[in-house]
C-alpha positions as CSV (number, residue, x, y, z in Angstrom):
1,M,16.4,-131.3,96.8
2,A,19.3,-134.3,97.7
3,A,20.9,-134.1,101.3
4,S,24.2,-132.7,99.5
5,N,22.7,-129.9,98.1
6,L,21.7,-128.4,101.6
7,V,25.3,-127.9,102.4
8,E,25.1,-124.7,104.3
9,F,27.0,-121.8,102.6
10,I,24.2,-119.4,104.6
11,T,25.6,-120.6,108.0
12,S,29.1,-120.1,109.9
13,P,29.7,-122.1,112.8
14,L,32.0,-119.7,113.9
15,F,29.4,-117.0,114.5
16,S,26.4,-119.3,115.1
17,N,28.8,-121.0,118.3
18,T,29.3,-117.3,120.1
19,Y,26.7,-115.1,119.3
20,S,24.2,-113.8,122.3
21,I,20.8,-112.2,121.3
22,S,19.2,-109.2,122.6
23,T,15.8,-109.0,122.1
24,S,12.9,-106.3,122.9
25,T,10.6,-108.7,124.3
26,P,10.6,-110.7,127.5
27,T,9.7,-113.9,125.5
28,A,13.4,-113.6,123.2
29,S,15.3,-115.8,126.2
30,S,14.6,-119.5,125.7
31,P,14.9,-118.9,121.4
32,A,18.3,-116.8,122.5
33,A,19.1,-119.8,124.1
34,S,19.3,-122.4,121.8
35,V,21.1,-120.1,118.9
36,R,24.8,-120.5,121.0
37,R,24.8,-123.9,120.5
38,R,26.5,-124.9,117.3
39,P,24.3,-125.9,114.5
40,N,24.5,-129.1,112.8
41,F,26.0,-127.5,109.4
42,T,29.0,-127.9,107.4
43,T,30.7,-125.5,104.9
44,T,32.3,-127.0,102.1
45,A,35.0,-124.4,100.9
46,A,35.7,-127.3,98.0
47,H,32.6,-127.6,97.0
48,H,32.4,-123.5,96.4
49,R,35.6,-123.7,94.3
50,T,34.4,-126.9,92.1
51,S,31.1,-124.3,91.5
52,A,32.9,-121.9,90.6
53,E,35.0,-123.6,88.0
54,E,32.1,-125.1,86.5
55,E,30.9,-121.8,86.5
56,A,34.1,-120.5,84.3
57,A,33.0,-122.6,81.3
58,H,29.0,-121.5,81.6
59,H,30.0,-117.8,81.7
60,H,32.4,-118.1,78.8
61,Q,29.5,-119.7,76.7
62,Q,27.1,-117.1,78.2
63,Q,29.3,-114.2,77.2
64,H,29.6,-116.0,73.6
65,Q,25.3,-116.2,73.9
66,T,25.0,-112.3,74.9
67,M,27.2,-111.1,71.9
68,S,24.9,-113.0,69.8
69,D,22.0,-112.0,71.2
70,K,23.4,-108.5,70.9
71,K,23.9,-108.6,66.7
72,K,20.5,-110.5,66.5
73,E,18.8,-107.1,68.1
74,E,20.5,-104.6,66.2
75,P,18.5,-102.4,64.4
76,K,18.1,-102.3,60.7
77,K,16.3,-99.5,59.5
78,E,19.6,-97.4,59.2
79,E,19.6,-98.6,55.1
80,P,15.9,-97.3,54.6
81,K,16.6,-94.0,55.9
82,K,19.9,-93.3,54.1
83,E,18.4,-94.2,50.8
84,E,15.5,-92.1,51.1
85,E,17.2,-89.2,52.2
86,K,19.5,-89.5,49.1
87,K,16.1,-89.5,47.2
88,E,15.5,-85.8,49.5
89,E,18.8,-84.3,48.5
90,P,18.2,-83.2,44.9
91,K,14.8,-81.7,46.5
92,K,16.9,-79.6,48.9
93,E,19.4,-78.5,46.8
94,E,16.7,-77.5,44.2
95,K,15.3,-75.8,47.0
96,K,18.1,-73.8,47.7
97,D,18.5,-72.7,43.6
98,E,15.0,-71.4,43.6
99,K,15.1,-68.2,41.7
100,G,12.5,-65.8,41.1
101,G,12.5,-66.9,37.3
102,K,11.0,-70.5,37.7
103,D,8.3,-72.3,37.5
104,K,5.5,-71.8,40.3
105,E,3.7,-75.5,39.7
106,E,7.7,-76.6,40.9
107,K,7.3,-73.9,43.7
108,R,4.2,-75.2,45.2
109,R,5.4,-78.8,44.8
110,S,8.5,-77.6,46.5
111,K,7.0,-76.0,49.2
112,K,4.1,-78.8,49.7
113,G,7.2,-81.3,49.8
114,G,8.6,-79.2,52.5
115,K,5.3,-78.8,55.1
116,S,5.1,-82.7,54.5
117,T,8.7,-83.6,56.2
118,S,8.5,-80.9,58.8
119,R,5.3,-82.8,59.5
120,K,6.2,-86.1,59.8
121,S,9.2,-84.8,62.0
122,G,7.2,-83.0,64.3
123,K,4.8,-85.3,65.4
124,D,7.4,-88.8,64.8
125,K,10.5,-87.7,66.3
126,G,11.1,-91.3,67.0
127,R,10.8,-92.6,63.3
128,R,12.5,-89.8,60.6
129,K,12.7,-91.0,56.8
130,G,14.8,-88.6,56.0
131,G,12.6,-85.6,57.0
132,K,14.3,-82.7,56.0
133,D,15.1,-80.0,58.9
134,K,16.7,-76.6,59.7
135,T,19.7,-78.2,61.2
136,G,20.1,-80.6,58.8
137,T,19.3,-84.4,57.6
138,G,16.7,-86.6,59.8
139,D,20.0,-88.8,60.2
140,A,21.4,-85.9,61.9
141,A,18.2,-84.9,63.5
142,A,17.6,-88.2,65.0
143,A,21.3,-88.3,66.3
144,K,20.2,-85.7,68.5
145,E,17.7,-87.2,70.0
146,E,19.6,-89.4,71.7
147,P,21.0,-87.7,74.1
148,K,17.6,-86.2,75.2
149,S,16.1,-89.3,75.3
150,A,18.8,-90.8,77.6
151,E,18.9,-87.6,79.8
152,T,14.7,-87.8,80.5
153,T,15.0,-91.5,81.1
154,T,18.7,-91.0,83.6
155,D,17.5,-87.6,85.5
156,Q,14.5,-89.4,87.6
157,P,13.4,-87.1,90.6
158,P,12.9,-89.4,94.2
159,G,10.3,-91.5,94.1
160,A,9.9,-91.2,90.1
161,H,7.6,-94.0,88.7
162,V,10.1,-95.2,85.7
163,Q,8.8,-98.6,84.1
164,G,11.7,-99.4,82.2
165,D,12.5,-100.1,78.7
166,G,8.9,-99.2,77.3
167,L,6.9,-101.4,79.8
168,S,3.6,-99.9,81.0
169,S,2.3,-99.8,84.1
170,S,-0.9,-101.9,83.4
171,F,1.8,-104.6,82.5
172,V,3.3,-104.4,85.1
173,D,0.6,-104.4,87.6
174,A,-1.3,-107.3,85.5
175,I,2.1,-109.3,86.1
176,I,1.7,-108.5,89.9
177,R,-1.9,-109.4,89.9
178,K,-1.3,-112.9,88.3
179,V,1.8,-113.6,90.4
180,R,0.5,-112.9,93.8
181,T,-3.2,-114.8,92.8
182,S,-2.2,-117.7,90.3
183,P,-1.4,-121.0,92.0
184,V,1.8,-122.0,91.8
185,Q,0.6,-125.1,89.3
186,R,-0.8,-122.5,86.8
187,F,2.1,-119.5,87.0
188,T,3.7,-120.8,83.5
189,D,1.1,-120.5,81.8
190,E,-0.3,-117.4,83.4
191,I,3.2,-115.5,83.1
192,T,4.7,-116.0,79.9
193,D,8.8,-116.4,79.3
194,E,8.4,-114.0,76.8
195,E,7.0,-111.3,79.6
196,L,9.8,-112.6,82.0
197,K,12.2,-111.8,79.7
198,Q,10.7,-107.7,79.1
199,L,10.7,-108.1,83.4
200,C,14.2,-108.8,83.6
201,K,15.6,-106.3,80.8
202,A,13.4,-103.6,82.0
203,A,14.9,-104.5,85.5
204,T,18.6,-104.5,84.5
205,D,17.2,-100.6,83.2
206,I,16.6,-99.9,86.6
207,F,19.3,-101.3,88.5
208,R,22.2,-99.8,85.4
209,M,21.0,-96.4,86.5
210,Q,21.6,-96.4,90.2
211,P,25.3,-96.8,91.7
212,T,25.9,-99.9,93.5
213,L,25.6,-97.8,96.8
214,V,22.1,-97.2,96.8
215,R,20.4,-94.4,99.3
216,I,16.9,-94.3,100.9
217,Q,15.5,-92.0,103.5
218,P,13.3,-94.1,106.2
219,P,10.6,-95.4,107.3
220,V,11.9,-98.5,105.5
221,V,11.6,-101.8,106.5
222,I,14.4,-104.2,105.6
223,V,14.5,-107.8,104.7
224,G,17.1,-110.5,104.9
225,D,17.2,-113.8,103.1
226,I,13.9,-115.0,101.3
227,H,15.4,-118.5,99.7
228,G,12.0,-118.6,97.2
229,Q,9.9,-118.6,100.5
230,F,7.1,-116.5,98.4
231,T,4.1,-117.4,100.9
232,D,6.7,-115.9,103.7
233,L,7.6,-112.8,101.1
234,Q,3.7,-112.3,101.2
235,R,3.1,-112.8,104.5
236,I,5.7,-109.6,104.9
237,F,3.4,-107.9,102.6
238,N,0.5,-108.4,104.3
239,T,2.0,-107.1,107.8
240,H,3.9,-104.2,106.6
241,G,2.5,-102.8,103.6
242,N,2.6,-103.1,99.5
243,P,4.7,-100.5,98.0
244,P,4.7,-97.3,97.6
245,E,2.4,-97.3,100.6
246,Q,5.8,-99.2,102.4
247,Q,9.6,-98.8,101.5
248,Y,11.8,-101.4,101.7
249,V,15.2,-102.6,101.8
250,F,15.7,-106.4,100.6
251,L,19.5,-107.6,101.4
252,G,19.4,-110.4,99.2
253,D,19.4,-114.6,98.4
254,Y,15.7,-114.0,96.8
255,V,16.5,-117.7,95.0
256,D,17.6,-121.3,95.8
257,R,16.2,-123.9,98.4
258,G,12.8,-123.0,98.7
259,P,10.2,-123.7,96.4
260,Q,8.9,-121.2,94.5
261,S,12.1,-119.0,93.8
262,L,10.3,-118.2,90.1
263,E,7.1,-116.1,91.9
264,T,9.7,-114.4,94.7
265,I,12.0,-112.8,92.1
266,V,9.4,-112.0,89.5
267,L,7.1,-110.3,92.3
268,L,10.1,-108.2,93.8
269,F,11.6,-106.9,90.2
270,C,8.4,-106.1,89.4
271,Y,8.4,-103.7,92.5
272,K,11.3,-102.9,91.4
273,V,10.5,-101.5,88.1
274,K,7.4,-99.7,89.0
275,Y,8.9,-97.9,92.2
276,P,13.0,-97.8,91.0
277,A,13.5,-95.2,94.2
278,N,11.4,-96.6,96.8
279,F,12.2,-100.2,96.6
280,M,15.8,-101.4,96.9
281,L,17.0,-104.8,96.0
282,L,20.8,-105.7,96.9
283,R,22.5,-108.3,95.9
284,G,23.1,-111.8,97.8
285,N,25.9,-114.8,97.1
286,H,22.6,-116.3,95.5
287,E,22.3,-113.3,92.7
288,C,25.6,-115.4,91.7
289,A,25.3,-118.1,88.4
290,D,27.5,-120.4,90.1
291,I,25.9,-120.8,93.3
292,N,22.0,-120.8,91.8
293,R,23.4,-123.6,89.3
294,V,23.6,-125.7,92.3
295,Y,21.2,-124.8,95.1
296,G,17.6,-124.7,93.1
297,F,17.1,-121.7,90.9
298,F,18.6,-123.4,87.5
299,D,16.6,-126.6,88.3
300,E,13.0,-124.6,89.1
301,V,13.4,-122.5,85.7
302,N,14.1,-126.1,83.8
303,R,11.2,-127.8,85.3
304,R,8.8,-124.9,84.8
305,Y,9.8,-123.5,81.6
306,Q,10.9,-126.0,79.3
307,H,9.8,-123.9,76.1
308,P,11.2,-122.0,73.8
309,G,14.4,-123.2,76.5
310,P,14.8,-123.0,79.9
311,R,18.8,-121.8,80.0
312,R,18.0,-118.8,78.4
313,L,15.8,-117.5,80.5
314,Y,18.1,-118.6,83.4
315,D,21.0,-116.5,81.8
316,L,18.6,-113.6,81.4
317,F,17.9,-113.8,85.2
318,N,21.5,-113.8,85.8
319,Q,22.3,-111.3,84.2
320,T,19.6,-109.2,85.5
321,F,21.5,-110.0,89.0
322,A,24.9,-108.6,87.7
323,W,23.4,-105.4,87.6
324,M,22.1,-105.2,91.1
325,P,23.3,-102.6,93.7
326,F,25.9,-104.5,96.4
327,V,25.2,-101.6,99.1
328,G,22.3,-99.7,100.6
329,L,22.7,-96.7,102.9
330,V,19.4,-95.9,105.1
331,G,19.0,-92.4,106.6
332,E,22.8,-91.7,105.8
333,K,23.7,-94.2,109.1
334,I,22.8,-97.4,108.6
335,L,25.2,-99.2,106.4
336,C,23.2,-102.8,104.4
337,M,24.9,-105.2,102.6
338,H,24.4,-108.9,102.2
339,G,27.3,-110.5,103.7
340,G,29.2,-108.6,105.5
341,I,32.7,-105.9,106.1
342,S,36.0,-106.1,104.7
343,D,39.0,-104.3,105.5
344,Q,39.0,-103.1,102.0
345,I,36.2,-100.6,102.6
346,R,38.2,-97.2,101.9
347,S,34.7,-94.7,101.4
348,L,31.1,-94.5,100.6
349,D,32.4,-93.1,97.3
350,Q,34.4,-96.7,96.8
351,L,31.1,-98.4,97.3
352,S,29.0,-96.1,94.9
353,N,31.5,-97.5,92.2
354,L,32.0,-101.1,92.6
355,L,32.6,-102.9,89.4
356,R,29.6,-104.4,87.7
357,P,28.4,-106.3,85.7
358,Q,29.9,-109.2,87.2
359,T,27.7,-112.6,87.1
360,V,30.5,-114.2,89.2
361,P,32.5,-111.6,91.0
362,L,35.8,-112.5,91.7
363,L,37.2,-113.9,94.3
364,R,39.5,-112.0,96.7
365,S,37.7,-108.5,95.6
366,L,36.0,-106.5,97.9
367,E,32.3,-107.3,95.7
368,V,33.2,-111.0,97.4
369,D,33.7,-109.7,100.8
370,L,30.4,-108.2,100.9
371,L,28.3,-111.1,99.6
372,W,30.1,-113.9,101.6
373,S,31.5,-112.3,104.8
374,D,31.1,-113.1,107.9
375,P,31.3,-111.8,111.9
376,S,33.1,-113.5,114.3
377,T,34.1,-113.4,118.5
378,S,37.3,-115.0,118.2
379,I,38.9,-113.3,115.7
380,T,40.3,-109.4,115.9
381,G,41.1,-108.2,112.4
382,V,39.7,-110.1,109.5
383,A,41.0,-114.0,108.8
384,P,39.8,-116.4,105.9
385,N,36.3,-117.6,105.7
386,S,36.2,-121.1,105.9
387,R,33.1,-120.6,103.4
388,G,35.7,-120.5,100.9
389,A,34.9,-116.6,100.1
390,G,34.8,-113.8,101.9
391,V,36.6,-112.7,105.0
392,M,35.7,-113.4,108.8
393,F,35.8,-110.2,110.8
394,G,35.9,-109.0,114.5
395,A,34.4,-106.1,116.5
396,D,37.3,-104.1,116.0
397,V,36.6,-103.9,112.2
398,V,33.1,-102.9,112.7
399,E,34.4,-99.8,114.8
400,S,37.0,-98.8,112.6
401,V,34.6,-99.6,109.3
402,R,31.7,-97.3,111.5
403,N,34.1,-94.5,112.4
404,L,35.5,-94.7,109.0
405,L,32.4,-94.3,107.4
406,G,30.6,-92.2,109.7
407,I,27.9,-94.3,109.7
408,D,25.8,-95.3,113.1
409,Y,25.5,-99.1,112.8
410,I,25.4,-102.2,110.2
411,V,22.6,-104.6,108.8
412,R,23.6,-107.6,107.4
413,A,21.7,-111.0,106.6
414,H,23.4,-114.2,105.1
415,Q,23.3,-116.5,108.4
416,L,20.7,-118.6,110.0
417,V,20.0,-117.2,113.1
418,M,17.2,-119.1,115.0
419,D,14.9,-115.6,116.5
420,G,15.2,-113.7,113.3
421,V,17.6,-111.2,114.6
422,E,21.0,-111.7,116.8
423,Y,23.5,-108.4,117.6
424,F,27.7,-108.2,117.1
425,A,29.9,-105.6,118.4
426,D,27.7,-104.1,121.1
427,R,24.9,-103.8,119.0
428,H,26.7,-102.0,116.2
429,L,26.0,-105.1,113.5
430,I,22.6,-107.0,113.0
431,T,22.0,-110.2,111.5
432,L,18.8,-110.4,110.2
433,F,17.1,-113.5,108.6
434,S,13.1,-113.2,107.4
435,A,12.8,-116.7,106.1
436,P,11.1,-119.0,109.2
437,R,10.9,-122.7,109.0
438,Y,14.3,-122.5,106.4
439,T,14.7,-126.1,104.9
440,G,12.3,-127.8,107.7
441,K,14.1,-126.1,110.4
442,N,12.1,-124.2,113.7
443,N,13.1,-120.7,113.2
444,T,12.0,-117.7,113.1
445,G,11.9,-114.9,110.6
446,A,12.3,-111.4,111.2
447,T,12.3,-107.7,109.3
448,L,13.2,-104.2,111.1
449,L,11.3,-101.5,110.5
450,I,13.5,-98.1,110.8
451,A,12.1,-94.8,112.0
452,P,12.6,-91.6,111.1
453,D,14.7,-91.3,113.9
454,L,16.8,-94.5,112.8
455,S,15.9,-96.7,115.6
456,H,14.4,-99.8,114.7
457,T,11.6,-102.0,115.8
458,I,11.7,-106.2,115.2
459,T,9.0,-107.7,113.9
460,R,9.0,-111.6,114.3
461,F,7.6,-114.0,111.7
462,P,6.9,-117.4,113.3
463,P,6.7,-120.9,111.6
464,A,3.9,-121.2,109.8
């Protein structure tokens, strides 16, 4: 990747320059000291604005493409049904007008036709062919079946294994096995673009069913930025356990910069589809089309899936990202997001009903603040963020949001911290970063295991 593409949207100089680290292990003092020094990074707000302008045209094109796809996907089986219903109508009228003086052979034929249609509607409710029933025509009956189907999908009990839009458990298991065992050079041979499209649609269905604030009860492992470092994601699962043995909340930034963004997001989507209530994926700022178009994900999809057209597959991933939740709540007391908090936060109900879908969230919105904001010890209240999106917020804002929402503390990601974990605002806000040796730096990754009593244990992942 060119050096210009390594501009660090993920690191705020203000934050990194002023924090101190509290750790639970005696050996952490040495790495902590290194964090106080200002990292040699730059932030380029103008570059972000340029990316956003480029994306506007792309977003318009994407909407046009989406409308075309919807037209292609519309079912066209209604006409035959109507014709068959018309054929059945005379039978129905004839049956109504039957009287004792009619021919016995005609009665037998009428009865035989009635049994046949009732058998069809009993065995295959989803594929009615104008069959008669006591409530009306086959078309009306099919319309009555629709709400039942939606209700069954939506009202899933906690922990239910919804496979999403007809994907079988064996289909998802096969992709999990392939992605976890196939060498990188064979990934595109083992997993077709058609399978990825089905997976994206199933994941989208799951995200749409859940609010923009998702709740989960501990014990649960919280994971920060991964950035396409698939080997390190595997280390996390090998350490803490695979779903559903262990519950997870991921804080976003799954793609870009690392070498295997596709493997990373595909495996995470598989676990989300298979265990929707026990595996939470929050959205990060790199799950936005104007960012991942520039920082590696688009190029990776383009390079690895050249046929039948990478742009369509790339757009599908971003359409799925657009439905991801922004906020998580662990045990009703630990608020999680990718970027940070905002003075626009009013209630948990507000956070549960944020605007979706947004391929590129609007600047100066609460959604952008949740994806982009950073803490700072040098201010009180909020101030413009040098990244060009989101805000900088002080410790007083953390205290205000804690009191307003009735929470204990906040866990966020978004910034590289050399020791994997960094505390702010009297340990009421934790920054978590889970990608060791990020872009060649000698940083440690970390995860948090939240216990039932809401205490947390840090697990560190040194550079491999």
